[in-house]
C-alpha positions as CSV (number, residue, x, y, z in Angstrom):
1,X,-19.3,-32.4,71.0
2,X,-22.0,-30.0,70.9
3,X,-22.2,-26.3,70.3
4,X,-23.3,-25.1,73.6
5,X,-20.4,-26.9,75.2
6,X,-17.8,-25.7,72.9
7,X,-19.6,-22.1,73.5
8,X,-19.1,-22.3,77.2
9,X,-15.4,-23.9,76.9
10,X,-14.6,-20.7,74.6
11,X,-16.3,-18.4,76.8
12,X,-14.5,-19.8,79.6
13,X,-11.2,-20.0,78.0
14,X,-11.8,-15.8,77.0
15,X,-12.7,-14.8,79.6
16,X,-9.3,-16.6,81.4
17,X,-7.2,-14.4,78.9
18,X,-8.9,-11.8,79.3
19,X,-6.2,-10.6,81.9
20,X,-2.8,-11.2,80.7
21,X,-0.9,-11.8,83.9
22,X,2.9,-12.8,82.2
23,X,2.7,-9.3,80.8
24,X,2.4,-8.0,84.2
25,X,5.3,-10.1,85.6
26,X,7.8,-9.1,82.6
27,X,7.1,-5.3,83.1
28,X,7.7,-5.8,86.9
29,X,10.8,-8.1,86.1
30,X,11.7,-4.5,83.3
31,X,11.7,-2.1,86.5
32,X,13.4,-4.6,88.9
33,X,16.5,-5.1,85.8
34,X,16.4,-1.1,85.8
35,X,16.9,-0.6,89.5
36,X,19.5,-3.3,89.5
37,X,21.6,-1.1,87.2
38,X,20.8,2.2,88.9
39,X,22.2,0.4,92.3
40,X,25.1,-1.6,90.6
41,X,26.0,1.6,89.2
42,X,26.1,3.5,92.2
43,X,28.2,0.4,94.0
44,X,30.7,0.8,91.3
45,X,31.1,4.3,91.4
46,X,31.6,4.2,95.2
47,X,33.8,1.5,95.0
48,X,35.5,3.6,92.2
49,X,35.8,6.6,94.1
50,X,36.8,5.1,97.5
51,X,38.2,1.9,96.5
52,X,41.2,2.4,99.2
53,X,38.2,2.7,102.3
54,X,35.5,1.7,101.0
55,X,32.0,2.8,102.7
56,X,29.0,0.8,104.3
57,X,26.8,2.6,101.7
58,X,29.1,0.4,99.0
59,X,27.7,-2.8,100.7
60,X,24.0,-1.6,100.8
61,X,24.2,-0.2,97.2
62,X,25.7,-3.6,96.0
63,X,23.3,-5.8,98.0
64,X,20.4,-3.9,97.0
65,X,21.5,-4.6,93.2
66,X,21.6,-8.3,94.2
67,X,18.4,-8.7,95.6
68,X,17.1,-6.7,92.5
69,X,18.3,-8.6,90.5
70,X,17.0,-11.8,92.0
71,X,13.6,-10.4,92.0
72,X,14.2,-9.4,88.5
73,X,15.0,-13.0,87.5
74,X,12.1,-14.5,89.6
75,X,9.5,-12.3,87.8
76,X,11.3,-13.3,84.6
77,X,10.8,-17.0,85.3
78,X,7.5,-16.4,86.2
79,X,6.0,-14.4,83.5
80,X,7.7,-16.9,81.5
81,X,5.7,-19.5,82.7
82,X,2.6,-18.1,82.2
83,X,3.5,-16.7,79.0
84,X,3.5,-20.4,77.6
85,X,0.3,-21.6,79.4
86,X,-1.0,-17.9,78.1
87,X,0.0,-19.4,74.4
88,X,-1.1,-22.4,75.1
89,X,-4.8,-20.9,76.0
90,X,-4.4,-18.6,72.9
91,X,-4.3,-21.5,70.8
92,X,-7.3,-23.8,72.0
93,X,-9.0,-20.6,71.7
94,X,-8.2,-20.2,68.1
95,X,-9.0,-24.1,67.6
96,X,-12.4,-23.3,69.2
97,X,-13.3,-20.2,67.7
98,X,-12.3,-22.2,63.9
99,X,-15.0,-25.2,65.1
100,X,-17.7,-22.8,66.1
101,X,-17.2,-20.9,62.6
102,X,-16.9,-17.4,64.4
103,X,-13.8,-16.8,62.0
104,X,-14.3,-16.9,58.2
105,X,-12.3,-19.3,55.9
């Protein structure tokens, strides 16, 4: 391949890696897990205090905790898939930089 074709591919891979989408998904997953812990703690406290007559608020808090956990798990799965893709692109970028001689020996 000519250097211009390699350089064009290098620039394309570099521009696609400029925004790391996996980082955003992992951050959303962390926030989702935190919210899940808050709602699960609230539901647990309500159950502990009112276990003989469980109020409707307990069910809402438990449902919100389940939804938060589902949201976080989906974000982790999407983030992991994007992370694998980004790692492959980074390996290709390293290979292109070596072939173009950008990085010294």
